[in-house]
C-alpha positions as CSV (number, residue, x, y, z in Angstrom):
1,G,14.6,36.9,12.8
2,E,10.8,37.0,12.3
3,G,11.4,35.4,8.9
4,L,13.1,32.3,10.4
5,R,10.0,31.5,12.5
6,G,7.9,31.3,9.4
7,R,6.4,34.7,9.3
8,G,6.9,37.3,6.8
9,R,5.4,40.5,5.7
10,V,4.8,41.5,2.2
11,S,4.8,45.1,1.2
12,G,3.0,46.7,-1.7
13,S,-0.5,45.9,-2.8
14,G,0.2,44.0,-6.0
15,P,2.6,41.5,-4.6
16,A,0.7,41.3,-1.5
17,A,-2.4,40.5,-3.3
18,A,-0.6,37.8,-5.5
19,M,1.0,36.2,-2.3
20,T,-2.4,36.2,-0.4
21,L,-4.0,34.4,-3.3
22,L,-1.1,31.7,-3.7
23,Q,-1.1,31.2,0.0
24,L,-4.7,30.7,0.2
25,G,-4.7,28.4,-3.1
26,N,-1.8,26.3,-1.5
27,C,-3.8,25.8,1.8
28,V,-7.0,25.1,0.2
29,A,-5.4,22.5,-2.3
30,L,-3.4,20.9,0.3
31,A,-6.7,20.6,2.5
32,Y,-9.3,19.5,-0.1
33,S,-7.3,17.8,-2.8
34,P,-6.9,14.5,-0.7
35,L,-10.6,14.2,-0.4
36,L,-11.3,14.8,-4.1
37,I,-8.6,12.1,-4.6
38,A,-10.0,9.7,-2.1
39,Y,-13.4,10.2,-3.7
40,R,-12.4,9.7,-7.3
41,R,-9.8,6.7,-6.7
42,S,-12.4,4.8,-4.5
43,S,-15.5,2.9,-5.3
44,L,-17.6,6.1,-4.4
45,S,-17.3,7.7,-7.8
46,E,-18.3,4.3,-9.4
47,Y,-21.6,4.5,-7.3
48,N,-22.2,8.1,-7.9
49,A,-22.4,8.3,-4.0
50,F,-22.1,12.0,-3.7
51,W,-25.3,12.5,-2.1
52,R,-24.7,9.7,0.4
53,C,-21.6,11.6,1.5
54,V,-23.6,14.6,1.8
55,Q,-26.2,12.8,4.1
56,A,-23.3,11.5,6.1
57,G,-21.9,14.9,6.5
58,A,-25.5,16.0,7.7
59,T,-25.4,13.2,10.3
60,Y,-22.1,14.4,11.2
61,L,-23.7,17.9,11.9
62,F,-26.4,16.5,13.9
63,V,-24.2,14.4,16.1
64,Q,-22.0,17.4,16.7
65,L,-25.1,19.3,17.9
66,C,-26.2,16.6,20.3
67,K,-22.7,16.4,21.6
68,M,-22.8,20.1,22.3
69,L,-26.1,20.0,23.9
70,F,-25.0,17.2,26.2
71,L,-22.0,18.8,27.2
72,A,-23.8,22.3,27.9
73,T,-26.4,20.5,29.9
74,F,-24.5,18.2,32.1
75,F,-20.9,19.7,32.1
76,P,-21.7,23.4,32.4
77,T,-18.8,24.6,34.6
78,W,-15.8,23.3,32.8
79,D,-14.1,26.7,33.0
80,A,-10.5,25.9,34.2
81,S,-8.2,28.4,35.3
82,I,-6.0,30.2,32.9
83,G,-3.0,28.2,32.0
84,V,-4.2,25.1,33.9
85,Y,-5.0,22.0,31.7
86,D,-8.2,20.4,33.0
87,F,-7.7,16.6,32.6
88,V,-10.9,15.3,34.0
89,G,-12.9,17.9,31.7
90,E,-11.0,16.9,28.7
91,F,-11.3,13.3,29.5
92,M,-15.0,13.6,29.6
93,K,-15.3,15.5,26.5
94,S,-13.3,12.8,24.6
95,T,-15.9,10.4,26.1
96,V,-18.8,12.1,24.7
97,D,-17.0,11.6,21.4
98,L,-18.4,8.0,21.6
99,A,-21.3,9.5,19.9
100,D,-19.3,9.6,16.8
101,L,-19.1,5.9,16.8
102,V,-22.8,5.8,16.9
103,G,-23.1,8.4,14.1
104,L,-20.8,6.3,11.9
105,H,-22.7,2.9,12.6
106,L,-25.8,4.7,11.7
107,V,-24.6,6.0,8.2
108,M,-23.2,2.8,7.6
109,S,-26.3,0.8,8.4
110,R,-28.5,3.1,6.2
111,N,-26.4,2.4,3.1
112,A,-26.5,-0.9,1.4
113,G,-23.4,-2.2,-0.4
114,K,-19.9,-3.8,0.5
115,G,-18.0,-3.1,3.6
116,D,-15.5,-0.9,1.8
117,Y,-18.2,1.3,0.1
118,K,-20.1,1.8,3.4
119,I,-16.8,2.7,5.2
120,M,-15.7,5.1,2.5
121,V,-19.2,6.9,2.4
122,A,-19.1,7.5,6.2
123,A,-15.5,8.3,6.5
124,M,-15.8,10.9,3.5
125,G,-18.9,12.6,4.7
126,W,-17.5,12.8,8.4
127,A,-14.2,14.2,7.4
128,T,-15.5,16.5,4.8
129,A,-18.2,17.9,7.2
130,E,-15.4,18.4,9.8
131,L,-13.1,20.1,7.4
132,V,-15.9,22.6,6.4
133,M,-17.2,23.3,9.9
134,S,-13.9,23.6,11.8
135,R,-11.2,24.4,9.4
136,C,-12.8,26.3,6.5
137,I,-13.1,29.7,8.4
138,P,-9.8,29.8,9.8
139,L,-8.2,29.1,6.3
140,W,-10.4,31.7,4.6
141,V,-9.9,34.3,7.1
142,G,-6.3,33.7,8.2
143,A,-4.5,32.5,5.0
144,R,-5.8,35.4,3.0
145,G,-3.9,37.8,5.5
146,I,-0.8,39.6,4.2
147,E,1.4,38.0,7.0
148,F,2.4,34.3,6.2
149,D,2.1,31.8,9.1
150,W,2.8,28.3,9.2
151,K,-0.2,27.3,11.2
152,Y,-2.4,27.5,8.2
153,I,-0.3,24.8,6.3
154,Q,-0.6,22.9,9.7
155,I,-4.2,23.1,9.5
156,S,-4.4,21.7,6.2
157,F,-2.0,18.9,7.1
158,D,-4.2,18.2,10.2
159,S,-7.2,17.7,7.8
160,N,-5.4,15.2,5.9
161,I,-4.6,13.2,9.1
162,S,-8.5,13.5,10.1
163,L,-9.4,12.0,6.8
164,I,-7.0,9.0,7.4
165,H,-8.3,9.1,11.1
166,Y,-12.1,8.7,10.1
167,I,-11.6,6.1,7.5
168,A,-9.7,3.8,10.2
169,M,-12.6,4.6,12.6
170,A,-15.2,3.7,10.3
171,A,-13.7,0.5,9.2
172,L,-13.3,-0.3,12.9
173,V,-17.0,0.6,13.7
174,W,-17.9,-1.7,10.5
175,M,-15.8,-4.6,12.1
176,F,-17.1,-4.3,15.6
177,S,-20.7,-4.1,14.4
178,R,-20.3,-7.5,12.5
179,Y,-22.4,-10.1,13.8
180,D,-19.8,-12.9,12.6
181,L,-16.8,-11.2,13.9
182,P,-14.5,-13.7,15.5
183,K,-14.1,-13.5,19.0
184,H,-10.3,-13.0,18.8
185,Y,-10.7,-10.0,16.8
186,R,-13.1,-8.4,19.4
187,L,-10.3,-7.3,21.9
188,P,-8.0,-5.6,19.3
189,V,-10.8,-3.9,17.4
190,A,-12.3,-2.7,20.8
191,A,-8.8,-1.4,21.8
192,L,-8.2,0.6,18.6
193,L,-11.6,2.0,18.8
194,G,-10.9,3.1,22.3
195,L,-7.5,4.7,21.2
196,S,-9.2,6.4,18.3
197,V,-11.8,7.9,20.6
198,Y,-9.4,9.2,23.2
199,K,-6.6,10.1,20.9
200,A,-7.2,13.8,21.0
201,F,-7.2,13.8,24.7
202,L,-4.0,11.8,24.8
203,M,-2.2,14.2,22.4
204,E,-3.3,17.3,24.2
205,S,-2.2,15.8,27.5
206,V,1.3,14.9,25.9
207,I,1.4,18.5,24.6
208,H,0.9,20.1,28.1
209,I,2.9,17.6,30.0
210,F,6.0,17.8,27.6
211,V,5.4,21.2,26.2
212,V,6.1,20.0,22.7
213,G,6.0,22.4,19.6
214,S,3.3,22.6,17.2
215,W,5.2,20.7,14.3
216,T,6.2,18.0,16.8
217,A,2.5,17.5,18.0
218,L,1.5,17.3,14.4
219,L,4.2,14.7,13.7
220,V,3.2,12.7,16.6
221,K,-0.5,12.7,15.7
222,A,0.3,11.8,12.3
223,L,2.4,8.7,13.6
224,V,-0.2,7.7,16.0
225,T,-3.0,8.1,13.2
226,G,-0.8,6.0,10.9
227,G,0.0,3.3,13.5
228,V,-3.8,2.8,14.2
229,S,-4.8,3.0,10.6
230,L,-2.2,0.4,9.6
231,S,-3.2,-2.0,12.5
232,T,-7.0,-1.4,11.3
233,L,-5.9,-2.2,7.7
234,L,-4.4,-5.4,8.7
235,L,-7.3,-6.4,10.7
236,Y,-9.7,-5.6,7.8
237,I,-7.7,-7.5,5.3
238,S,-7.4,-10.5,7.7
239,L,-11.1,-10.6,8.3
240,V,-12.3,-10.0,4.8
241,H,-10.1,-12.6,3.3
242,G,-10.6,-14.9,6.0
243,N,-14.3,-15.1,5.4
């Protein structure tokens, strides 16, 4: 029935209001708690880097604005037919995401400190700004509805995956921009950077080719992000301890 598919309707104003508040609280806690935990448990809280993270978030907004202007100017006719996935158009959109690497590099170059501090400032600012701009409104509007839908839980999980993704991406940018990076590190770091940039395109392509469900797609995204992040962590530890 409809309840087996993760949807249910609550009758009555009192229970409905309570369930709405509970659902919204669960989704918000699931989306924002990892950010707070990461901030408190990392070196950011020790350095009072809150405003540094805010500046990184502002840089994220500027980069996204530049990307939108670029796409609207040079690729204004990307209206694919209904039901047809535009592989070339989506690939070009992912290519424009290279601007995120430039933005992360600018944020880290403007902050003095150790590598892990720079990485966390850039990643926290990037992930928080993305969460506020792209997921906050859907959660606030949708999760407050009387009708429960698992997609809002998926949005919250996806924000956690994005946090890990941006930490790994910032670490890769930091390693790649080091002038003393050994040559045998450049190829794996560059490969992981490319995979990070085109991961969304690859995921969307897999979804449209194999027609996988939303939970399966989320699981695959988590596994890919985890693999990239683990590889990045091993490279980072090897590089830092090797020097």
